[in-house]
N, C-alpha and C positions, 0 to 999 in steps of 0.2 A: 712115275708113280708105284708102289709097291702093289703087289695082287692085289685087289679089292677094295685098296684103302680108297678112292675115291668113290663107291657105290655106300661104302658105312658113312664118312662124313656127308653124302648127301641125307642117306637116312637119317642119321643123329640129328640133321638140321631140319627136317620135315617134322620127329616127333616132339624138337624144341618149339616149333611153329605154330603144331597142334596144341602143347601145352599153353603155349602164349594168347591163345585165340580163347582159348577154355577161360583162363584167368580173365582175360579179357569179357568175356560174356558175362563171369561172374559181377565183375564191376558194371558191367553197364546195366543187367538186368533190374535193379531195383531202381533207377533212374525215371525209366516212363512210369510213373505211380506205380510203383513195384509188379508191373506188366499188365495194368490194368485196363490200359489205354488198346482199345482194339487191334491196332496192329501191331502191338509191341509183342505177343508171344510168338509172329511170324517170324520177328526179325530174331528174336533168340534163338529159335530153331533153325534156322537159315546159319547163323553164326556156329552154335553145337553142331549142323552139318559140315561146317567146311572143317571145323577141326576134328572130327570124324574122319572124313576124307584124308586130311593133312597124315593123320596118325597112321591111318589104312594104307598108305603110300610109303611113310617113313615104317612099317612094320610088316612091307607085305614079303620079305625075304627072309623072314624071321623064320622061329620056331612053330607048330601050332602049339596052340595054348595047351599046356601041360595039364594031364588029365585030372591033378589034384583041385585046379583050378575049374576045371569041367563041375568037379563035384557040387562047387559052390554056385555055378550060374544056372546047370541044369533045370533045376527045377522053378526057379522063379521065371525064368524066360518062360516056361511050356506056361504056368499059370498067369503071368503077366497076356501072354500071347492068346490064351483062351479066352481071357477077360475082352480084349480089343476083339478078337476074332466077332467074339460074339454082339459087341456095340456095334460091328462092322452091319451083321446080317440084321440088327435091329433097323437100319437105314434103306435094305434093302424090297424095290416091289417086288411081288407074287409071292408072299409068303401065305401059309396055309390061312383061310379069311378067318378061322377063329383065335388066330393070335392078334389080327391086326383088332387095333383101340375102336372103341364105339364111336370116337370124334368124328371118324373119317367120314364115316358114313352121316353123321349129321352135317358136316361141311358140304359133303356132295350134295345133299338134300337143298342145302343151303342156297348153293352158286347153281343148282338148276343143272347139273351136268354129272358125267360120272371120273371117280377119283380114283385112281389106285393107289390105297393105302401102304403102309407100313407098321412096324411095331411102334417104331419112334413115334412122338407125335409131332418132333418136327426134325426132320433126317439132317437138316443143314447145320443146326446144332448140334448134333449128336456127330455127325463127319467131324468139327471143328474140336468137339472134344478129344477123340480118338486122336486127332494130330496132336493137340496138345500132350498125351500122356502116352504119346509114343515119342514124343521130342524128351521128357522125363527119363524114359527109357535109354533111350539113345545116350542122355547126358549119363544116365547112371554107369552106364555101359563103359563108356569111355573113360570116366573117372576112375571104375573098375580096374582096366587095364593100364591105365596110366600110372596108378596107385599101386600096382604090384610093385615096383621098387621103391624102395623106402626113402630114397629122397623126396622123390615125387610127391609122395603120398604127403611128409613132411613140407612141401610147399606148396601144396594144394590146401592141407588143412591152414597154413600162415595165412594163405591169400582168403580163406572165409573167415577168418579172425580179423588181420587189418582191413577188409573189407568194410565189413558189418560196422567196425569200430568207427571207419568214415563217415559212412552214411550217420551214426549216430551222431557223431561231432557234426556233421551237416545239418542234421534235426536242431541240433540245439542251436545251432546258427541262423535258421530260419524262424525259429520260434523267438530267437532275440531282435532280429529284423522285422517282424512281425509280416512274414511273406508266407503264403502257400504254396507247395509246390505246385499244383493244380493249374495256378496261373502261369505256370510257366509253358502250358501247353494249351490252356483254355482261357478265352477273355471274358466267359462269364463269372460273375462274383459266387465265392464260395468262401465259407468261415465256417472251421472248423478248432473248437475250444481247446480242444484236445490234440497233443504233439504227435503229430505223426510223420515227420521227416517229409522224404520223399514218395512214400505211400500217398493212398486214399484215405482209405480208415487207420486207427491208430492199435484197433487190434490186430492187425497184421502186420504195421510197425514193430509191434511187440514181439509178434513168434518170432521176427526177423532178426532181432536185437538177441531174443533170448538163445537163437542158435547159436550165434556167434558166443555169447555169453559162457555157453555152456563148454563151447570150443575151448576158449578161452582159459576156463577152470581144468578141463582136461589137461591141457596143456600145460597149465602153472603148475600143477600137482606133478605130472608127470617130471617134467624137468627140475623140478625142486627136490624130490629124490636122489639126484647125483649132487645136488648143491646144497642142501641142507643137512647139518649133521644131526642126528636126532638120539645118538645113543652118548653122548658125551656132557651129559649136562645140560640144564634151561642155559645157561649164559651161554653156552656155546651153538646151542640151537637157536636162543635171538639173535645172537653175532650172526650167525650166517646165512640164518631167515632174513635180516634187514639187509645183508651183501648179497641176496639173490635179491630180493626186490627193489632193490635199488642199481641193480647190475644188470644183471643176465635175462632175469626178467621182470625189469621194466617196462617193456613195450606189451608184453603180456596183459599185466596187469593194470597198466592205464586203458589197454582193449579191454579186458572185465571191466573197468570201471564205467567207462563210456557204453558198453553195451548194455550192463545191467540198468545204467542211470537210462538209457534211451527205457527200457523196460517198466521203469516207474513212472518217468516222466507221460509216459503214452496214458497212463492209467488206465490201463487194460486191466478189469480184474482178472479174467481169463487167462489173458498173456501173463500176469505177475503169478498165477496159482501154477500155470503148466510151467514155467518157468522155474520157480520153487521147486516142484515135483522132480523135475532135471537135476536142480541142485541135490536134493537130497538123495536122489538116486547115484551119483556122483561119490555123495560121501560114503554112503553103504557100500559102491564097489569098493572104496579106499580101503574102508574099516572092513570086509570081507577078505580082501588080497592082503591084509599088513599080518606079518607072520608075527605069533607070539601073543603073551599079551603086552610087554612093553610096545611092539609094533602096533597095535590096534589102539593101543593109548597116543600114541605119537601122532598115528594117523586122525584121531578124533582130535586132537588138537590142531594139527593141521589144516581139518575141514574147518573150524572153527575160524582161525586165521584167515580165508580164505573167505569166509562168509562177513568178517566184519567190514571190509569196505561196503557189504551191500547193506549192512544195518545203519551205518551212518549215511548212505543214501539214502535211506527209507525215512532216516531223522530229521534230513534237513531237504526232502526232496520228496515226501509221500505223501503231503499232504491232501492232495486230489486225488490221490490213489484210495486214503483210506477214506475219503467221504464217499469215493463210490462203492468202496468195498461194505459199507455201514446201508448200501441201499441194495441187497441180495432179494428180497423177498419179492414175489409176484407182483407187489402193487406197483414196481418200477415198469414205466409204460415199456420202455425196451423188452424187457422181460416178460410181459403179457404178449407182445406181437412172437416174441421167440418161441413161446407155448404153444401158442398158435399154429405157427409153422411146420412147428417138430409135429403137432398132430395132425395136420394136413399129410404131411410127408410120412406118417405110420398110415393114413388111407390109402395113401397109393401103392405103397409095398403091400397092404392087404388086396388092394386090386388087381395086382399083379404080380404076386411073389415072387414067380418063376421066369416070365418074361422080360419084366421091367418098361416103363414105358417111352425109355427112350436115354441114352447116356447123355447127362447136361438140361434137360426139358424140364427142368424144376418149374421156370418162368411160365410156360407155355401151360403145366400140369395144375398151376396152384390154383387158377380160379376154378376147374372142375371138383376139386377136394377140399376148398376153403370152404370154414365155418364161419368166419367172419370176416369183415370187409376193413380194411386199412387204405386210409389214403399214400399210400405208398406204392414203388415195381417191387414184388416178392419174386427177388430171381435167387434167392438164394435160402435153403432151410436152416443156417444157423446150426447146421449138424452135418459134418460129412459125411459119418457114419451111415445117418437116413436119406440122406439125400442121394449119394452115390447107392445104395441098395435100392431106392425108388425108382432111378434110373435103370440103371444096369437089371437091374434083377437080384436077388440073392444068392443064387450059383455064384454066377458070376462076379459078384461084388465078394463072396467068401474067398473065393481064387484069387482074388486080387491082393485082400488081406494076408491070405496065406503066402504071396509070395515075398509080402514084406516082414512077416512072421520068419520067415525063414533065414531071411540074410540076416535079422536081429539075431537069430539064434545062432548064427554061425561069428556074430560080434559077441555074443554071451560066452559063446564056448572059449572065444581067445583070449579071454580073460584068465582062465584056467588052464589053459596048456602052451600058451606063452609066457616068457619071463622076462621079455622088454618087447617096446613098441608097442604097450597095449593102451597109449593115449588114445589111437586110432578108435580102437573100438569102443573106448569108453565115451570119447565124444560122440560115437555114432548111436551108442546106447543110449545119453542122454538127450540125445536129440529126439531119438523116437519116442520117449518117453513126454517129452514136450509137446510134440506135434500129435501125441496119441491123445494125450488128455486137452488140449486146447481144441481139436475135432469133434471133440462131444458138445462143445456149445458155438462153435464159429466154423470159418471156412478160409483159413489163412492160405492151408495148402494149394487152393484154387488159383491163388497168386503166381504166374509163372516163377518170380524170382522165388518165393519161398520155398516151393518146390524145388528147384533147383539146387539151391544151401543145401536143403533135406537129402537130396539125391545125391549130393557130393561127398556130403560126410557119412553118410549109410556104406555110401561104393567103397570109399577108401578105406573106411572099417573093415568091409566084406572082405576087401584084396588084402588087407595084411591080418586077417583073422584065421591063416594057417598056421602049422605048425612051425617052428622056429626054424629059417632059413637064412643062408649066406645071401647077402644081397651085395 
C-alpha cells in the first residue's frame, strides 16, 4: 500500500455510508404517518445520529472547517443554541418563584402537597420538543457539511425530489385501492375523505409534496438552461424544449407532475396557496436573474411552460380543491376552530411574552386560555408562529426565526454572486417561502419528515451559497 492510501479509502467509505444512511432516513421518515407516531421522531433522530457519527469518523483527519463556511454557520448556531438553551431552562426546577406559572400552585393545592414548579407547564413535553429541534439542527448541520461538494449537493437534491415523488405516487396507489396508511399501524377504523398518502393529515402531505415540487421546478429550470436553446428562434426553442422534456429532463418533469398532483389531490387550501407562492417566487427569481430584455422574455416563457402541467392537473384533478377554496369564510367550522385557537395562542403570548409557557405545551395550556369549548383535543394552534412564541417566549422565538432568516439570506445572496449551481439556493428559497406561508395557518413543520426535507433543502442551499469555487 502507498503512503496513507488505506486511511483515505476507509474515510471515503465512512463518508459514503453516512450519505447513504442520511438518504435512507429521508426515505423512511414519511412512512410512519409522516412522523406523527410517538416513536417515529426518536427513530429518525437515531438514524441521523448514526449518519453524523459515520461522517465525523470519515472526516476526523480532514481539514478544519474553512473560515468562509464558519461565516455561514456561526450566527444561526448561536441563535439556535440560545433558543434551545432557554427551552431547557423552562424545564428546570428551582427557577425564581415569579417565573413559575400559577397553575403549579393550583396543582399543589389540589393534590394537597408541595410541588416544585417550573416555567413549563409540562417539562416532559418541553424536553421532547428540545430533542426534536436538536435533531433537526443536527440534520441540517450534517446536510450542510455533506453538500459542500457539488456532487453530494446534487445527490441530496435529487434524493429529495425522487423520494417525494415516490410518496406522491404511493398516495395515489393508496387512494386507488381505498386503503388508509393509518391502518398499517393501527387497527382502529379511520376514514379520511381527502388524500394524505402516508401522512395522517392532508395538509402536512400537501406541504411535503410542495417541497418536492419546488425542488423539481428549480432543477428543471436550472438543467434546462443548458439544454434548451432560447436565442435561435421559436422553432429551435420548441425542438430543444421537447428534446429536454422527453430526454434528460423526463425524470424531473415526471417527479414535478407527481408532486404537484399530490398537492392538488390533497385538497389542502393552505398547502396549495403556499406551494403556488413558492412557484411564483421561483418564476420571479428566473426573470430577475435573466440578462437583458430577451432573456427575461425567454425566462417568462420558460416559467409559463413549467406551469402548463400544473394548469392541466388543476383542470382534470382540481374539483375537490376548488370546492374547498370556495369555503374560505369563517362560516366553515374548521376555520371557526382555527380562529379560536389563534385567539387562545395570543392570550398565552400576552400572559407570558418573555418567559413562555413551555415549548410544546400548547395542549396543556389551551384549557387555561380557551374562550370556546370544542369536542376535540386541541394540541396544535394551527399557526406555528403563534404556537412557538407562546411556548418558548418571544425573545427565544425571534432568535430561532432570525437563524432561519440568516440562512435564507445567504441563499438569496448566492443568486447574485454565483453564476452556476444556483439551483440549490433557488430550491431553498422556494421551500422557505412555502413553509413560511403554510406555517401561518397550519403546523406541517411539526411533522418530523417535513422538517427533515426542509432542513435538507435549506442546508444544501446554504452550503452552496458562497462565491464560486472549484469542486
